[in-house]
Each structure stands twice: as structure tokens, then as C-alpha cells.
N, C-alpha and C positions, 0 to 999 in steps of 0.2 A: 503493499499499500504506500509505503514511505517513497518507493523507485517510483511509483506513477506519481505521485505529488511533487516530486523533485522535478520528474520529466515534464509534467505540466508547468512548473516553475522555469525551467531552462529554456520551455517553447513560447516562454512571455506571457502565461495565463495568469489569471490572479486567483488566489487560492482562497477557498472560501469553506466555510462548515458544509455547507449541501455539496461542493463538489468532492470535497474529501468523504462524505458520505456515501455520495451516490459511486465513486472510486472504492471504497469500501464495499459497498453492497455488491458491485459488479463482479469484483473478484471473490468475495467469499461466494455468492450466488453461481460464479461458474464454477468453482472449486467443489461444492458441494455436487450439483449437477454432474460435474464431470466423475465423481466416485461413485455417484448411485449408477450412471449409466454406464459406467467404465469396466464394467466386470469382463465386456466382450475384449477389450484390448489387452488386457492381462492373460485370457484366453487364449488370445492370438499368441503370444510368446509360450505359452504351455504348447501348445500344437505344433510349434516351431519343432518342438523336441522329435518329432518324426521324420523331419528333415537333417540328412545326418551329414549336414555342411559345415565346417567350422564359421563361427560369428554369423550365424543367423539367428540365433536369440538378439545378439547387440545390436545388428543391422535393424532388427523389426524393433527394438526397444526406443533406438533412436528416430526411427521413422514416425514412432507413435510420439515420444516427445516434440519432434517438428511439427507433428501434425495438432497435438495440443497447445503447443505455443503459437501457432498460426490462428488456431480457434480462437483463444484465448485475446489476442490482438484485435481481432475481428469482432469480436463483442464489448471491446473497448477495455481491457483490463490489460496489464503488462506480461507481455510475452514469459519471463519468467513463472508465472503463476501457472500457466500451461504445462511448462516442463515440468513444475514441482509438482502437479498433479500426477503426472507418468509417472514421475517417481516412485509416489505415493501406491499407485498403481500396479506398478511392479515389484515393490518392496517384498512381498511373498511368495513371489513364484518360484517354482524348484530350480529355474537357471539363474537366480539373481546372480550370483557368485562369478558365473562366465560374463554375466550383463556387466556386472561391476568392473572384471578384469579388462573387457574390450572399451570401455568406456574410458577408464585409467589411460589407456595407450593411448586414446585421441586426444585426451588431455592433456598429454604431454606435449603433442604437437599445437594444439587451438588453444591453450588457454594463453600462454605468453604473446599470441595473435590477437586476442581478444584485449589483453591490456596495454599493448600497443596502440592498438586501433582506438579505445578508450582515453588513453593520456594524449593520444595526437588531436581528440576531439574536441579537448578541453582549452576554453577560451580564457588564459590565464590573466586576462585585463578585467574578468569580473571578480576577481579577486583583491583589487585596489582599497585597500585601507583610506585612501584620501581622495576616494571619489563617491560622494555620496549615493551615486546608482548602484555603487555595488554593496551597499550595507544590509538591504534583503536577502542580499544572497549569503553574503557572511555570517549573518543572523541565524539564516535557515541552516547554514552548514554547521556552525556554532551548537544549533538546537539538537539538531541531527546526532551531532559528536556526545553532548551530554546524556540522550536518550540512550545510545546506543551503549556507552559506559554504565550508566546507572543499571539498564535492564540487564546487563552481562553480571554485573556484580549483585544485582538481587536474585538472578537468576540460580547464583548458587545456593542459595536458600530456598531452593523448590525443593529438591530431594527430601522431604520431612523423614524418611527412613534414615536418612545417612546421620551418622551421629558423631562424625568428624569436625573440621574447623572448616567450616561453610564458607567462612570469609576468606580463607585460600582459595577456594574452588572460583567464588566469585572473583576475585581480583587476578585470578590465573585463567580467566576467559576474557578480559576485557582485551589483552591484544591480538586475540584469534578474530581473525577476517574470514573463517571458509563459509564458503558459499555452496551451496547445494544439499 
């Protein structure tokens, strides 16, 4: 949801409570609908076990992720919501370890390209603290950082069954920026 709001900010859209609520409703609705209807997608990967070719499950899983990413974009949500939905659908399939290994190898190639692409798309002029027009962007960035740090710290206290030092877990999660 935050990614969609930041995307709207970067596109010059005004952030309103109604807009954020609509973005959240679309994302949650898409995710729920996908998980309810999505048994067919995970069944496709299970069916792929009948095909004795290396990489079949990974290929079908990536096709499902791309299809759901496109569909989530088409309904007005962020593409990552669709990709996440595909991951949720496939997490309990019998071939999940094969899919993870195949995607991991692809990630070694594509992740650096993604970060180069994203970094090249950043307009560093919007981070000028001496330009009043940059202040909303800097404020939004600062608030997102504070929310991320607090959220990760507080998440360390979430496992109520854990009796260890929860503050250590929370602080340890702060530098993590794991995606997916």
C-alpha cells in the first residue's frame, strides 16, 4: 500500500485519505479474490509434476506471478501485490523447493539489474533540502523510514510465545530490507 502511495506521489498525485483508503481497498480486495479463486493456479503447478522436464514448475510459477502482477496492475493496484499473491498461492505446493531454487538462480541475475534500473530512475533533485518544493518528498521519505523502523522494532514483540529478549529481535530486524 505504501508503495502505491509513494508511486502516486512521484506521479504528482495528491495524497488524500480517500485515495489511500481506495488504494488499500483495491489491494486487499485483489489479494482476497486471488486467494479465494487461486486454487487453480497452484493446481497447475501440482499438475506440472506429470511433465518430466527440468524447470517446469519454476516456469509455470513465474508465469503465474507475471500474470497476477499484470492483473493487479490492471485493477489499479501495485504489481507487487499480484506477485505476492502468486507466492501465497504456491507456498504449499509439493514442488515449492524446486520453485524456490529456480527463482533464486534467476534472482542472482535480475535483482542487480532491478536495483540499477530503480537507482537510475531516481531524480536526486527532489532530495534538495534547500528547495521548498522538495520538502513534501523529504517529509514523506522521513515518515516512511520512521514507520519502517518502528514497525520492525515492534514486530520483535509480536511472537508472544517467545520468552527471549524481544528487543534484540526488534533491533536486529531494523537493517533488514528483505523483499518477497
